[in-house]
Residue frames relative to the residue before (quaternion, step in Angstrom):
aa qw qx qy qz dx dy dz
X 1.0000 0.0000 0.0000 0.0000 0.00 0.00 0.00
X 0.5384 -0.6615 0.4497 0.2651 3.44 -1.05 0.90
X 0.2949 -0.7400 0.5588 0.2306 3.55 -0.95 0.74
X 0.1409 -0.7914 0.5902 0.0741 3.68 -0.71 1.02
X 0.0156 -0.8348 0.5489 -0.0391 3.55 -0.55 1.17
X 0.4527 -0.6330 0.5358 0.3276 3.61 -1.15 0.53
X 0.0069 -0.7895 0.6136 -0.0127 3.56 -1.05 0.63
X 0.6194 -0.5094 0.4518 0.3909 3.52 -1.28 0.06
X 0.5524 -0.5759 0.4737 0.3726 3.63 -1.01 0.39
X 0.4219 -0.6570 0.5473 0.3014 3.76 -0.68 1.11
X 0.6602 -0.5346 0.3965 0.3480 3.64 -1.20 0.64
X 0.7655 0.4084 -0.2519 0.4287 3.64 0.71 -0.87
X 0.4100 0.7472 -0.4304 0.2973 3.66 1.50 -0.15
X 0.5196 -0.6388 0.5014 0.2656 3.47 -1.06 1.22
X 0.6692 0.5426 -0.2990 0.4103 3.54 1.04 -0.73
X 0.4812 0.7016 -0.4212 0.3144 3.60 1.20 -0.26
X 0.5912 0.6275 -0.3453 0.3708 3.55 1.24 -0.61
X 0.6499 0.4947 -0.2344 0.5273 3.46 1.54 -0.44
X 0.5292 0.6285 -0.4119 0.3940 3.70 1.18 -0.25
X 0.7618 0.3620 -0.2764 0.4607 3.31 -1.26 0.85
X 0.6487 0.5128 -0.3199 0.4626 3.71 -1.05 -0.15
X 0.7057 -0.4954 0.3465 0.3694 3.32 -1.36 -0.48
X 0.4854 0.6282 -0.4115 0.4477 3.48 1.42 0.06
X 0.4541 -0.6343 0.5721 0.2534 3.40 -1.64 -0.31
X 0.0384 0.7677 -0.6396 -0.0113 3.65 -0.95 0.68
X 0.0451 -0.7749 0.6280 0.0553 3.56 -1.19 0.46
X 0.0841 -0.7807 0.6154 0.0680 3.53 -1.26 0.20
X 0.1191 -0.7853 0.6076 0.0007 3.52 -0.83 1.04
X 0.0204 -0.8145 0.5797 -0.0105 3.74 -1.10 0.39
X 0.0608 0.7445 -0.6648 -0.0105 3.35 -1.44 0.57
X 0.3067 -0.7318 0.5644 0.2276 3.64 -1.11 0.21
X 0.1969 -0.7356 0.6405 0.0998 3.46 -1.14 0.94
X 0.4620 -0.7039 0.4858 0.2349 3.48 -1.19 0.82
X 0.6686 0.3757 -0.3017 0.5663 3.53 0.87 1.04
X 0.5818 -0.5781 0.4574 0.3437 3.51 -1.31 0.49
X 0.0539 -0.7826 0.6196 -0.0285 3.63 -0.87 0.82
X 0.3206 -0.7150 0.5955 0.1769 3.55 -0.81 1.16
X 0.6400 -0.5089 0.4189 0.3949 3.56 -1.33 0.34
X 0.6159 0.5619 -0.3365 0.4378 3.53 0.86 -0.97
X 0.6878 0.4869 -0.2848 0.4569 3.57 0.79 -1.03
X 0.6404 0.5433 -0.3125 0.4441 3.61 1.05 -0.78
X 0.6216 0.5193 -0.3206 0.4911 3.51 1.02 -1.03
X 0.6958 0.5006 -0.3158 0.4068 3.49 0.53 -1.16
X 0.7008 0.4818 -0.2823 0.4439 3.56 0.85 -0.98
X 0.5885 0.5580 -0.3638 0.4582 3.65 1.11 -0.82
X 0.8109 0.3533 -0.1629 0.4371 3.59 0.48 -1.27
X 0.6704 0.3791 -0.3441 0.5371 3.69 1.24 0.09
X 0.4467 0.6766 -0.5191 0.2706 3.71 0.98 0.12
X 0.6821 -0.4668 0.3616 0.4314 3.54 -1.34 0.64
X 0.7845 0.3695 -0.3013 0.3966 3.64 0.53 -0.94
X 0.6169 0.5412 -0.3665 0.4384 3.60 1.11 -0.28
X 0.5432 0.5930 -0.3575 0.4749 3.43 1.42 -0.54
X 0.5966 0.5399 -0.3551 0.4758 3.64 0.96 -0.63
X 0.6508 0.4725 -0.3168 0.5028 3.69 0.88 -0.96
X 0.6538 0.4965 -0.3524 0.4492 3.65 0.75 -0.77
X 0.6909 0.4605 -0.3343 0.4459 3.68 0.91 -0.51
X 0.5371 0.5591 -0.3673 0.5138 3.47 1.34 -0.43
X 0.7001 0.4669 -0.2751 0.4650 3.65 0.69 -1.01
X 0.6273 0.5014 -0.3689 0.4681 3.61 0.96 -0.60
X 0.6909 0.4899 -0.3005 0.4386 3.62 0.98 -0.73
X 0.7350 0.4543 -0.2194 0.4532 3.48 0.92 -1.09
X 0.8522 0.1487 -0.0745 0.4961 3.57 0.76 -0.78
X 0.4792 -0.6959 0.4245 0.3254 3.59 1.28 0.41
X 0.5064 0.5954 -0.4492 0.4328 3.59 0.94 0.94
X 0.0894 -0.8020 0.5900 -0.0271 3.51 0.25 1.36
X 0.0434 0.7856 -0.6167 -0.0259 3.59 -1.27 0.45
X 0.3162 -0.7650 0.5490 0.1156 3.42 -1.32 0.50
X 0.6542 -0.5228 0.3664 0.4056 3.47 -1.22 0.42
X 0.5802 0.5797 -0.3284 0.4685 3.60 1.33 -0.80
X 0.6895 0.5032 -0.2793 0.4396 3.48 0.91 -0.86
X 0.6201 0.5443 -0.2912 0.4842 3.53 1.28 -0.62
X 0.6542 0.4993 -0.3060 0.4787 3.51 1.27 -0.66
X 0.6031 0.5392 -0.3547 0.4687 3.55 1.25 -0.65
X 0.5781 0.5540 -0.3423 0.4916 3.69 1.16 -0.79
X 0.6849 0.5314 -0.2753 0.4158 3.47 0.81 -1.14
X 0.7208 0.4823 -0.2161 0.4485 3.45 1.08 -0.85
X 0.5153 -0.6615 0.3908 0.3797 3.36 1.30 -0.30
X 0.5383 0.6371 -0.3757 0.4041 3.53 1.40 0.16
X 0.7533 0.3189 -0.1978 0.5400 3.65 1.10 0.07
X 0.2775 -0.7781 0.5490 0.1268 3.46 -1.06 0.81
X 0.7037 0.3370 -0.1958 0.5940 3.58 1.42 -0.18
X 0.1342 0.7437 -0.6528 0.0524 3.64 -1.21 0.61
X 0.8354 -0.0323 -0.0409 0.5472 3.46 -0.88 1.09
X 0.8093 -0.2322 0.2195 0.4928 3.60 -0.72 -1.19
X 0.6700 0.4894 -0.3117 0.4630 3.53 1.21 0.27
X 0.0946 -0.7472 0.6360 0.1678 3.44 -1.39 0.19
X 0.5975 -0.5850 0.4187 0.3541 3.51 -1.16 0.69
X 0.2106 -0.7921 0.5657 0.0900 3.51 -0.94 1.15
X 0.7984 -0.1295 0.0359 0.5869 3.31 1.37 -0.65
X 0.0528 -0.8200 0.5677 0.0499 3.72 -0.82 0.51
X 0.0668 -0.7599 0.6458 0.0312 3.53 -1.19 0.73
X 0.7074 -0.4633 0.2756 0.4572 3.64 -1.10 0.19
X 0.7825 0.3402 -0.1553 0.4979 3.55 1.23 -0.62
X 0.7949 0.1939 -0.0904 0.5678 3.60 1.24 -0.08
X 0.1224 -0.7291 0.6665 0.0959 3.42 -1.43 0.31
X 0.1771 -0.7421 0.6446 0.0490 3.49 -1.33 0.83
X 0.1128 -0.8032 0.5849 -0.0040 3.54 -0.84 1.14
X 0.2695 -0.7408 0.6069 0.1014 3.46 -1.23 0.83
X 0.3878 -0.7000 0.5275 0.2851 3.66 -0.93 0.75
X 0.6749 -0.5333 0.3163 0.4000 3.62 -1.25 0.36
X 0.6893 0.4312 -0.3136 0.4905 3.53 1.19 -0.33
X 0.5350 -0.6283 0.4512 0.3397 3.59 1.07 0.06
X 0.6116 0.5824 -0.3898 0.3671 3.79 0.93 -0.08
X 0.8109 0.2286 -0.1736 0.5099 3.75 0.82 -0.41
X 0.1902 -0.7506 0.6229 0.1114 3.59 -1.24 0.41
X 0.0152 -0.7702 0.6268 0.1172 3.52 -1.02 0.60
X 0.1769 -0.8170 0.5488 0.0052 3.42 -1.02 0.92
X 0.0650 -0.7956 0.6023 0.0030 3.61 -0.99 0.84
X 0.0321 0.7767 -0.6259 0.0619 3.68 -0.84 0.87
X 0.1662 -0.7170 0.6676 0.1120 3.50 -1.48 0.67
X 0.0336 -0.7876 0.6146 0.0279 3.60 -0.92 0.68
X 0.3661 -0.7457 0.5170 0.2065 3.58 -0.63 1.09
X 0.2907 -0.7757 0.5348 0.1666 3.57 -0.59 1.08
X 0.7164 -0.2102 0.1602 0.6457 3.63 1.14 -0.89
X 0.7606 -0.4151 0.1970 0.4586 3.53 -1.03 -0.20
X 0.7612 0.3215 -0.2111 0.5221 3.64 1.31 -0.06
X 0.7293 0.3665 -0.2673 0.5122 3.58 1.07 0.29
X 0.0983 -0.7603 0.6414 0.0302 3.50 -1.34 0.52
X 0.2938 -0.7127 0.6176 0.1556 3.51 -0.99 0.99
X 0.1978 -0.7374 0.6406 0.0824 3.70 -0.79 0.89
X 0.1057 -0.7574 0.6416 0.0597 3.50 -1.13 0.81
X 0.0312 0.7435 -0.6671 -0.0346 3.60 -1.23 0.37
X 0.1432 0.7874 -0.5930 0.0883 3.54 -0.84 0.83
X 0.1780 -0.7755 0.5964 0.1063 3.45 -1.29 0.34
X 0.1817 -0.7481 0.6239 0.1345 3.55 -1.27 0.38
X 0.1643 -0.7233 0.6655 0.0827 3.60 -1.10 0.69
X 0.2015 -0.7909 0.5770 0.0290 3.49 -0.73 1.26
X 0.4474 -0.7016 0.4574 0.3136 3.70 -0.63 0.90
X 0.4620 -0.7146 0.4535 0.2650 3.64 -0.88 0.77
X 0.8452 0.1090 -0.0093 0.5232 3.59 0.66 -1.15
X 0.4483 -0.6588 0.5062 0.3297 3.53 -0.97 0.68
X 0.2843 -0.7381 0.5755 0.2080 3.56 -1.14 0.57
X 0.7830 -0.2456 0.1730 0.5447 3.58 -1.02 -0.36
X 0.8195 0.2380 -0.1639 0.4949 3.49 -1.22 0.55
X 0.5752 -0.6682 0.3487 0.3179 3.57 1.14 0.52
X 0.5371 0.5965 -0.4333 0.4098 3.49 1.21 0.61
X 0.3354 -0.7448 0.5520 0.1675 3.53 -1.03 0.79
X 0.1286 -0.7741 0.6186 0.0386 3.47 -1.20 0.85
X 0.4806 -0.6516 0.4962 0.3135 3.53 -1.34 0.37
X 0.4302 -0.7187 0.4386 0.3255 3.70 1.06 -0.51
X 0.7068 -0.5128 0.3454 0.3437 3.27 -1.36 0.37
X 0.6477 0.5451 -0.3274 0.4197 3.51 0.98 -0.77
X 0.6025 0.5243 -0.3481 0.4909 3.56 1.02 -0.64
X 0.6755 0.5378 -0.2944 0.4096 3.55 0.74 -1.12
X 0.6639 0.5359 -0.2735 0.4442 3.41 1.21 -0.96
X 0.7553 0.3785 -0.2213 0.4871 3.51 1.19 -0.57
X 0.3668 0.7735 -0.4596 0.2362 3.51 1.36 0.06
X 0.6390 0.5234 -0.3499 0.4420 3.65 0.85 -0.78
X 0.6437 0.4982 -0.3399 0.4711 3.66 1.03 -0.73
X 0.6112 0.5438 -0.3536 0.4536 3.60 1.03 -1.00
X 0.6500 0.5242 -0.3189 0.4483 3.68 0.71 -0.89
X 0.6932 0.4903 -0.2875 0.4432 3.55 0.84 -0.96
X 0.6633 0.5192 -0.2723 0.4651 3.34 1.05 -0.98
X 0.5963 0.5801 -0.3141 0.4575 3.68 1.11 -0.81
X 0.6378 0.5374 -0.2533 0.4902 3.47 1.12 -1.00
X 0.6981 0.4460 -0.2831 0.4833 3.62 0.84 -1.02
X 0.6108 0.5238 -0.3839 0.4529 3.66 0.97 -0.53
X 0.6385 0.4829 -0.3390 0.4942 3.67 0.76 -0.91
X 0.6680 0.5009 -0.3371 0.4350 3.61 0.74 -0.92
X 0.6506 0.5256 -0.3135 0.4497 3.57 0.82 -0.86
X 0.6521 0.5187 -0.2896 0.4709 3.55 0.96 -0.84
X 0.6697 0.5146 -0.2821 0.4551 3.49 0.99 -1.05
X 0.6386 0.5265 -0.2819 0.4854 3.62 1.02 -0.83
X 0.6629 0.4744 -0.3112 0.4886 3.55 0.95 -0.73
X 0.6449 0.4857 -0.3633 0.4650 3.67 1.02 -0.49
X 0.6268 0.5420 -0.3350 0.4485 3.49 1.09 -0.83
X 0.6616 0.5110 -0.3059 0.4556 3.62 0.94 -0.84
X 0.6055 0.5768 -0.3422 0.4285 3.52 1.09 -0.76
X 0.7749 0.3435 -0.1867 0.4967 3.56 1.03 -0.63
X 0.3941 -0.7129 0.4564 0.3580 3.58 1.42 -0.45
X 0.4625 0.6385 -0.5056 0.3504 3.56 1.04 0.39
X 0.3071 -0.7565 0.5571 0.1518 3.57 -1.16 0.69
X 0.3020 -0.7325 0.5709 0.2155 3.62 -1.07 0.51
């Protein structure tokens, strides 16, 4: 079973622009014993069994259905929208997506460790919606109450994607 660990955002992370301030950012990582291209990671992440459940919820709540074929188009760099997200930034090794309300970001990155290993990163950012007194923004008590669940879910999403990648090559961990 893959070990999913929290870690600081790496310096070149596109998500780093949201670190600090009154928002929230996180970063989780795991290492696979094979080379993984960003496109393969994006596809595995957004077509994992767990993320398909999220896609179903988004389809029902926001009328934003999505398919595995659309996830493949996003992974290949041929789409700028997927489900409830749009591509905010993309580099050769990472992608940053913004939700339709502009409140959350999802970020994926691959880092080659050597010829036979790849570090996978998954992170998210939550941006405060409304400034409070003195011009400061805050996420609120509701978000803070759900933070533990969010972290658990983030780990589970990365784990599901890593398992999907492992099964695609028949490698074992």
